[in-house]
N, C-alpha and C positions, 0 to 999 in steps of 0.2 A: 835599313836605315837604322844608325847607331846610336845608342845612348851611355852614359856614363853615371857612375856613383861616385861623388867628390865629397870626402870631408872638409867641412868650410868652417872656418874659426877654431882651426884645429893645428895643435903643436908637432902631430905627427899622425900616421895613420889610426883609424880606429879611436881618432878622439873629435872633438869639437861635434858638428851636425851635419849628417849625410842628407844628400839633396842629389835627386837623379836628375840629370839634364839631359834630354832631347834633341837630335841633331837639328839644325833648324829648318822650317818648312818655307817652302814656296808661297803657300795661300794656309790661312788657319785651318786646321782639322775641324771635324764636329766635334762640337763642346763635350755631348755625350761619350765621344772617343776619348779624349783628354782624360775625363774624369775616370772611365773605365781603366785607363792605363796607369794613371795616378794609384787609384784603388789597388790594380795589379801588382805595383813596386811596393805600395805599402809603407812608402817613406813619409816622412813629414809633409814634404814637399816634392812634388816633381815639377819641373820649369820647361816650358814650351816658349821655342824661338822662332820668329819670324823673319826672315830676312827682307830688306829693303834696297832702293838701289844706291844708299850710301852704303859700303862694305864696313862701316866705323857705328852702324845704327841699327838696331834691331828690335822688334816687338817683343814682350817676355809677359808672359801669364803663368800663376803660380797655382797649383791645385793639390790641397791636401785630400788622403782619400775619400773625404767627404763631400768637399764642395772646395770651389774657386775663393781666394782670398786677394784682398786689395794690395797687399805689402807683405814680402818676405825677403829680409836681409840675408840670409845664409844661402837661400838657393839662387840670389842674385851674383851674390860672392862668386857661387861656383860655376853660374853661367859665364862670368867674365872669365875664371879660369878655363873653364872649356874652350871658348873662342879663342883665347890669347895662347893658353898653356897645350891645348892638344890640338886646337883647327888651323894653329900657326898666323890669327890674324894680328898683323904687325901695326894695327893704330893704336898712336900713343892713349887713346882713351876710347872706350867702348859707352857710348849711348843706349839706352833701354827705355822704347815708349810701353808705358803701365798704367794701369788703373789709378796711380799716387803719381801721376806725372813723370817728368824722364827723370831718370837715377843714373849716375854713371858709375862707371867701373874703372880705374887707373891701375896698372901694374907698376909694383914701386921696388921690386925686387924676386928673388928667386921662390916662385910662389905666394908672394905677397900682395896683398891689393888693398887701395883704398875705396870705399864708396861714398857718394855725398848724396844725402837721405834727406827728406824734410824732417825739422825738428817737431814732438808732439810733446809740449809741454803741458804736464799734468796741474789740474787742481785740487785743494785738499778738498776731502769731502767725509761724511760720517762714515763710519764705521756699517756696511751694509749689515741687515739682518740674516746671521746664521754663517756670516764668514769666519768667525774666530772658531765657530765647532767645526767647518768644513776643514779648516786650516789645522785645528789642534793647538794653535797658538793663540794668543791675544795681538793683535798688532798694536804698535804703538802710535801708530799713523795711517792713513789710508788715502791714496791720491788715484786720480779718474784720467788717463787720455784714453786712446784706442782700448786700452785694456786699465783691470784696476793694478795697483802697485801697493801691497802690503809691506810696511816697513816694520822689521821688529828688530829686537833690542842687540844682538850678537851673532856672529858667523855661525856659531854651533846651531843656533837656533834655525838658519837656513838651510844646513846640511842635515838636520835630523828631522825634517819635516818629512811626515806621512799622513799626506792629507786623505780628506773622505773624498773621492773625486765626483761621486754620485751627487753629494750633497753640492759640492763647487761648481759643477755644471749647471747647476740652476740661478747661480748668483751671477748678476752685471752690475749692480749699483749704478753708478751715473757712468759707466764706462760706455764710451762710444761705438766701441766694437761687437756687442752683443757679449752675452753670457758666457760664462765660464772659460774666462780667459784672465789669469791672473798671476802675477810675479809676486815673490817674495824676496827681499831685498834687505842687507844691513852693510855698514860700513865695516870693512874687512877689518882682521885683527891686527895689531900694532906688528909691523916686521914681515907683512904678507907680501907678497910681491904685486901685488893687485891691491886697488882701491876699495872696491866695492865687489861684494860678492851676490848672486842672486839664483834663484831659479824660478823657471815658467809653466806653469799648469795649463793646458788648453784643452781641456774635454769638451768643452762647448766647440771647438775646430775640429773633435776627431782626433784630438793628440794629447794622450795623458799628461806625458812632462818633454818637452822639447829641449834638447841638449845644448842648444846654442842660439839664440832668436835676435836677429838685427833688428828687427820692428821694437821689441820692446827696448831697444838701448836707444831709440828715437826717442821713449819716454824717461828714461832712466837716465841718459847721458845730460840733458838740461836740469833735472832735478837736484842730480847731486854734484852736479858743476856749480850751480849756486849755494847749495848745502856745504860744501867743501872749498868754496871759492878758487877752484880751476877750472879752465877750459878745457885742460887734457886730462883725462883720466884711463886707467887701466881696470877692466871688469873682468871678473870670472864666475863665468855661471855654471854652477856647482852639480850638473848632472849625475847621480850615482856612476861610477865606473867609468865615464868617458870625461864631462869638463869642456868649456870652450873658452876660449881669451879673445876678448875685444879690446880693442884701444878706441877710444872717442875723444873727438875734438868739437865741443859747441861752438857753433860760430853764427850768431844770431839766429835765422828760423831753420838755420842748416844744421846737419851733424854730420861729421866724416865718419866712417866707421871703418877701421882696418884691421887685417887679419888675414892669417896665410890658409890656403886651401891644396888639399892634397887627393890626386885621383886616385882610388882603390880597386875601380872594376870599369871595363869596358867591354861592351855586349853589344849583341844586332838582335835587333826586333823583328821575328819574322812575321810581320804583318802588312 
């Protein structure tokens, strides 16, 4: 049984967000086995695929090292890349059946893909108690969707963050996705090749900081599209030493997420 390590939303190898993708199964393995493999891989997410009667349709589930999650953008992009780029699936569009409904991945060029995801427009909320102390900065605003989004003054504040993850793990506020999942974002500096810069800390999901997070941009895209008055935006997730690049288009209740994927490892599971 093969698996691949794919850097998603990456400008090249060792950039973006790595995800492990396991060769498609004919029936779902035991949940505990999938969780154990995800823990062994120790990546932010391991993606598991299920074949169906339709060669362009697959079941898809995502596991962090500690739990199964309902939505993951970068591992969906990586899964589409494995099916199309590594296994030679020639479908025009791949459909994934997930806990968040059907998700699609379409190849648009060399190692470049678009995904159609549900938008998660956030609502303005009070600053949760303890959030400023956990982040080490005072947010200008806080918004809540599946995750919290803290808006700060400028790009430098985003890049220089050194949050207290133990404190952050305890904070949920009005987020619907549980505690300890917080994006911090700001409008990019003038002249930057992107519109918004962000980071995402997820100790509540067993991930101290995620390098490039598709699901977060289902929140950020509608928020900043309304704020900046454009439906198409370029985001840079500024994980130190890597960084991920995600282009978005907000179309009513959906968000198109676009980016590149690069395979860095192909291996065999001796199981």
